[in-house]
C-alpha angles and dihedrals in degrees: 000000000000090000091051091051091050090051092052092045091053096048117114116255119215117193114197107206128205115255112243101203109099098228095039103109098155128106129193098214121050126202088261088056092048091052091047092051093047091050087054091055102265123139110227130193121185122194121222115252135190092204107040113117091221111065121237090241089070090057093044088058089065091059091237120148116274122210135184117267117276097011095118092110086068093053118118111280092245094055122112109232108215124196141127114229139031129323123227111288094231098121090238120156117265108209096164131083105256125201108199146105101286101178089203109115103074100061094270119172111276094011096123093051091046094052092046089062088067099040097050091051101040095250128130140216119227098191113210090213089060099048094113142164122243087268091057096253118138112251094211129021142162088214101120093052092042089057093044093049094040092055089047091053088050090054091048090055093047091051091050091050092055088056094047090249139114131228107256097183135000113238124222126225135206091232143347095270097066090044093053091044091052093052093045090054092049093048092047089055089056092044091215139087133215123223123230146202124208120198113199088033097157097057131081093268094045093049089055092050092049091049091056092050092046091052089056096042090242115156108244131191110210118210130175138160095311093057094047098041092101092063129247172305096081119207090192088076089066091065091067130076094219129030118194115194110207103161125116105247110233139143112302097029108135127229108267101191121020130197090253091055091051088057094050131084109289148157089212113109104151131048114188105194102195091171088061104188102142097153094049121100086229097061105136092200104056095179099100136034110204139048122251134223142215088262094048104021106173151010126228106228097175132029106192101072099004121249119185125188119202118189115167116170097205099047096146087069085078084074099023102166099049093042093047094050092047095048094043091052091053094048101041098081089056094047088053091065096043124172092016125070134079094259091065093045091050090051091050092047089052090051091052090047093058100032 
């Protein structure tokens, strides 16, 4: 009996927090994942949520522990706090180990203050963007669905422009089929099609963007590293109605569209910046300075002719169930070996490097 108690006491505890952003319906661990982890000896707590696409009843059916929303700060010190997007900006100490998208390693606004909340309290950030294989490839990503949704939002903006309107709010859909059907109906009513260019077309994000355009029979130019190796800006982008940026912004990435280009003669009227890193020094589209949201999805940076930029950093929430299930399936094998495994050590090393 004593040995059994010791085994239970030593098991890892994962606490799935409720997302606090209103349009963030995704979750990174599904009920199947919870059951799998519990069968492997993990202790799992899931917070209630008014927004999560998967209802709490599905988690209750696994017999995991259920907690009130936003009570993760009261979790045992040794618990792993698992979420996707941002924490409250209240400058409170963060003594736990958090698994999430931190957006803090590229010089983003507020990054230093955010990381200090961990360091002064003895906590740590295991950034989901920096869970990588030995070859540097991310082990789990929402990329495909970010690209698919980002291209769809670009098409929504182009349709609104043809009608002399703007997009007031981005809708969400239960799956890709209703989304594609909605866009096909809207385009049929206009009896015309835009053309598009995707940069970063060979990656996960780019493949999702290309899939959306293919489903709508929209001509799409696909560029990747070979086409951008000469350095930007690239006037070829101006010949397309919609430009979808799918690259990972890092040092050495050229500017794709400059302010001078935006003022020149162009077909381009929508930029869908799926990468969405406006406060980073590596932003290849330096025409806007803040991210957008489902409730306020774009900014008009030019009037004659119009040029709208949409840059939403939780695009997969447009298709929250499919994107959650896909991401959770990719991540689950790595959660099952927590805290062991090189991916977790690399993420911790990255945190120490920047904090």
